C-alpha positions, 0 to 999 in steps of 0.5 A, spaced: 937 799 765 943 801 761 939 804 756 935 808 761 942 811 763 945 813 756 938 817 755 939 821 762 947 822 760 945 824 753 939 829 756 944 831 761 950 833 756 944 836 751 943 841 757 950 843 759 951 844 751 944 848 751 947 852 757 953 854 753 950 856 747 945 860 750 951 864 754 954 865 747 948 867 744 946 872 749 952 875 748 952 876 741 945 879 741 947 884 746 952 886 741 948 885 735 953 879 733 959 884 733 963 882 739 970 885 741 976 882 743 975 884 751 968 881 751 970 875 748 974 874 753 969 875 758 964 871 755 969 865 755 971 868 762 964 867 765 962 861 761 966 856 766 962 859 772 955 860 769 955 853 766 956 849 772 952 853 776 946 852 771 947 844 771 947 844 779 940 848 778 938 842 773 939 837 778 937 840 784 930 841 780 930 833 778 930 835 770 933 828 769 927 823 772 922 824 767 922 821 760 923 827 754 917 823 750 912 824 755 914 832 757 909 835 759 906 842 763 909 839 769 916 838 766 916 845 763 914 848 769 920 844 773 925 847 767 922 854 768 924 854 776 931 851 775 932 856 770 930 862 774 934 860 780 940 859 776 939 866 772 939 869 780 945 865 782 950 867 777 951 874 779 951 872 786 956 867 784 961 871 780 960 877 785 962 872 791 968 868 787 971 875 785 970 874 777 974 880 773 969 880 768 963 885 767 957 882 765 952 886 761 945 886 765 941 885 758 945 878 757 943 876 764 935 877 761 936 874 755 940 868 757 934 865 761 929 866 756 934 862 750 936 857 755 928 856 757 927 856 749 932 851 748 931 847 753 923 846 753 923 846 746 927 841 744 923 836 749 917 838 746 920 837 739 922 830 741 916 829 744 912 831 737 917 827 733 916 821 736 909 821 736 909 823 729 914 818 727 910 812 731 903 814 731 903 821 728 896 825 728 896 826 721 898 820 718 892 816 715 895 809 717 890 805 721 882 805 721 878 811 720 874 812 727 870 817 730 869 818 738 862 819 740 862 824 746 867 830 746 867 830 754 873 828 759 873 821 757 873 823 749 878 827 750 882 823 754 881 817 749 883 822 743 890 822 747 891 814 746 888 813 739 893 819 736 898 814 739 895 808 736 897 805 729 890 801 729 886 807 729 886 813 725 881 818 729 877 823 724 874 827 730 868 827 735 861 828 735 857 831 741 850 834 742 853 840 746 852 846 741 858 849 745 863 844 743 860 843 735 866 845 731 871 846 736 877 843 736 879 838 741 886 835 742 887 837 735 881 834 732 874 837 730 868 836 734 864 835 727 857 835 729 851 832 733 850 825 734 844 824 730 848 826 724 853 820 725 851 817 718 853 823 714 859 823 718 860 816 717 860 816 710 864 822 709 870 819 712 869 812 711 868 810 718 866 803 720 867 803 727 865 808 732 868 809 739 862 811 745 866 815 750 860 817 755 861 813 761 857 817 765 851 818 761 844 815 763 843 808 759 837 811 755 843 816 752 848 810 751 842 806 748 840 811 743 847 812 740 848 804 740 841 804 736 844 810 731 851 806 730 846 800 728 842 804 723 848 806 720 851 799 719 858 801 723 861 797 729 861 800 736 866 799 741 865 803 748 870 805 753 869 802 760 864 803 765 864 809 770 865 805 776 871 801 773 875 808 771 873 811 778 876 805 781 883 805 777 882 798 775 882 800 768 884 805 763 880 809 758 883 806 753 882 799 755 876 799 749 871 793 750 865 791 745 858 793 747 854 788 751 847 787 751 847 790 758 849 797 755 843 796 752 838 794 757 843 798 762 840 802 768 842 808 772 847 806 778 844 805 785 845 809 791 846 805 796 846 808 804 853 807 805 853 809 812 847 804 814 850 798 810 856 799 814 853 799 820 850 793 818 855 789 815 862 792 818 865 788 823 859 783 823 859 776 821 854 775 814 852 768 812 850 767 805 847 761 803 846 760 795 853 762 795 856 760 788 849 762 784 848 768 780 845 773 786 849 769 792 856 770 788 854 777 787 852 778 794 858 776 796 863 780 792 858 786 794 858 784 802 866 783 802 867 791 800 864 793 806 869 788 810 865 784 815 868 780 820 867 774 818 864 772 811 860 765 811 859 762 804 854 756 804 853 752 798 850 745 796 854 745 789 861 743 790 864 746 783 860 752 785 863 753 792 870 752 789 869 758 783 867 763 788 872 761 793 878 762 787 875 769 786 874 772 793 881 769 795 884 772 790 880 779 790 880 779 798 885 775 800 885 780 807 878 778 808 876 773 813 872 768 809 869 761 810 867 757 805 862 751 807 858 745 803 851 744 805 843 744 805 839 748 807 835 742 809 840 739 813 838 741 820 844 738 823 848 741 819 845 749 820 846 748 827 853 746 827 854 753 822 850 757 826 853 755 833 860 755 830 860 762 827 854 766 830 852 770 823 848 777 825 845 777 818 843 772 813 842 773 805 838 766 803 839 765 796 839 758 796 833 755 791 831 751 786 829 757 780 829 753 773 821 753 771 821 747 766 825 743 770 822 744 777 815 742 773 815 736 771 819 730 775 822 735 781 815 739 783 816 736 790 823 737 791 821 744 789 817 744 795 822 741 799 828 745 797 825 752 796 819 752 802 822 747 807 829 749 806 827 756 808 823 754 814 829 750 817 834 756 815 829 761 818 828 757 824 835 756 826 836 763 825 831 765 830 834 760 835 841 763 834 839 770 834 840 773 828 839 780 827 836 780 820 834 775 815 833 777 808 830 772 803 831 773 795 824 771 792 822 773 785 816 776 780 815 769 778 812 769 786 806 774 783 800 770 780 804 764 779 803 759 773 808 753 775 811 750 781 817 754 782 814 761 782 808 758 788 814 755 791 817 762 792 810 765 794 810 760 800 817 762 802 815 769 802 809 766 807 813 762 811 818 769 812 812 772 814 809 767 819 816 766 822 816 774 824 815 775 831 814 782 834 822 782 837 828 777 835 830 776 828 827 781 823 825 777 816 825 781 810 823 779 803 825 782 796 822 780 790 825 782 783 825 779 776 830 776 771 837 778 772 841 778 766 847 773 764 844 769 770 846 761 771 840 758 766 838 764 764 836 766 756 843 770 754 848 764 756 843 760 752 842 765 746 850 766 746 851 759 745 846 758 739 849 764 736 856 761 737 853 754 734 851 758 727 844 758 730 838 758 730 836 762 736 830 759 740 824 763 743 818 760 746 813 765 743 814 772 739 810 776 745 813 774 751 816 779 755 820 779 761 823 784 767 831 784 767 836 788 771 844 787 772 846 782 777 850 788 781 844 792 781 840 786 784 844 785 789 846 792 792 838 793 791 837 786 796 843 789 800 839 796 801 832 793 802 836 788 807 838 794 811 831 798 811 827 792 812 824 792 820 821 785 819 815 782 815 815 787 808 816 784 801 820 789 798 819 790 790 825 793 786 824 797 780 825 793 775 824 799 769 820 797 763 819 789 760 823 787 755 820 783 749 825 776 749 825 776 741 828 783 741 833 781 746 835 776 741 835 780 735 840 785 739 844 779 741 845 777 733 847 784 732 851 785 737 855 779 735 856 781 728 851 778 724 844 779 722 837 776 722 839 773 715 845 769 718 842 767 724 835 765 724 830 766 730 825 760 731 819 759 735 818 753 739 812 754 743 811 756 751 814 751 756 811 747 761 809 753 767 811 758 763 807 765 762 807 770 757 808 776 762 811 777 769 808 781 774 811 784 780 805 785 784 799 780 785 792 782 783 790 784 790 797 787 792 798 794 793 805 797 794 807 803 799 813 808 797 820 807 800 825 813 802 829 809 796 827 810 789 828 803 786 824 800 792 817 800 794 814 795 799 808 790 797 802 789 801 801 782 800 796 777 804 799 774 810 798 767 813 794 766 819 797 762 824 793 755 823 794 756 816 802 757 817 802 751 822 798 746 816 803 749 811 809 746 816 806 740 817 805 738 810 812 740 807 815 737 813 813 730 811 819 728 807 815 722 803 815 722 796 809 726 792 807 726 785 807 732 781 799 732 781 799 731 788 803 737 789 800 742 784 793 740 788 796 742 795 800 748 792 793 751 789 790 750 797 796 755 799 796 760 794 789 760 791 792 765 785 796 759 783 793 757 776 797 752 773 799 752 766 797 745 762 803 741 761 805 738 754 
């Protein structure tokens, strides 16, 4: 506080002295540095009026609220206006107070020019001096770095890097021909992105920064691959949505993550439609502590529902999401409830008290090998019977929309988990009536970084020094980001009229071994450092996933990333027989369960368990 007041006092003193010197120099220049005694007298006689007038103008235009070190165009603009207003007031004040002096008109023109140069120039020089002294654009301290991308984000980043001791910015690379060879913010655009190896060797660059937050993910992936081929480490600016929200500054660099390589273009949401469905409504999410369930809660909260009810069996998972949402959305009415989707009494209590209008059903057992051996009947009870219990309760209490989260493992399933999810789809189709609750099913593949997925497992294995274990060199999976999956689930839920199976556009499938190699590289290691071992397919696992069964087709929707799958429906008789079976709570062996699953889902072909 004391230092701030001292700096302000010094700035005021500087400007007052500058005003006096400018007035004196204006006289000297006017008379070619040969002042007669009479004009010297007039100079001092008018000076005692001129300086106070100018000082008042400086205060009036609030020149002392800024900091010289960050002086910029707006500060110079205020100085200009203050000087011009003061120059216009000086002859009026001298005339009003009948000061007995004749001020040459040329002095009234020369003085504001000199004063503007002195005040503006001193601030600019001070800023350059401070920045060059501390961080300097021309210093050779810090690690040489290239910025890939010379757009707005790259230029903004260059300003921050020019003030950093840790980095020595050597220029940009960009594919825009109009920018190549130009100088931006004092740094040259040396060439195109494909020339990275040449310029990295020339400037001895070991790190590059990708500054293309709005570029398509294919472009970003290409640049990351280029950097990898050149053997340079890669950082990137924050994602566009984070920059747009203001939560993160452009200079908050981060390491390139796996989702940057597999990243997908942003989802276009029907905000108006989702607001109509979610805003000021009671929304219930089951499995709210899981990967998809918790992200659904985050996305739904942005639409400000009247009440957001989180229903979760796992106490710790419920605690974690409660801690997060309470901090991020303190103003929102959120209810955290522990409960099992198989518990009809608990469901009746919850639906009676909160009367939700929209239900997102994400609660499920999803781990393929675990459900395959020793837990097959529990998978049926949780994934099928639990869906029926929840759906029936939703119908009873007049829920408008019921959205089931399904999986690509329900297509031509080779495991118990996938088969039970196909049966859950059949339950929702069987519950659908001509009026009342509309049941919508959303089917998609793996999500990056979800609980129990390969990504956290690979990261843990890398942290332990390897090896990374992959079941088969040819195994592939579809991947999408968790936020994208949640947004498309919401969009499909809004679009669904009842009984449809929405299939998400998962893009191209990815080889798991390539995923492991990318993760090794992004962690700063090579395949010589971290080995990859193949362990063989696990129980119930297949080489590739499908989004549609052999007898299924899709219909387009207005949304480019959503299609409607035309799946086999279940008859009323089959549906009732299925319900009779899943409602039986007596224990059943894995073999008994598999036999019955093949009856309900003929396309189920179980893999031999070792």
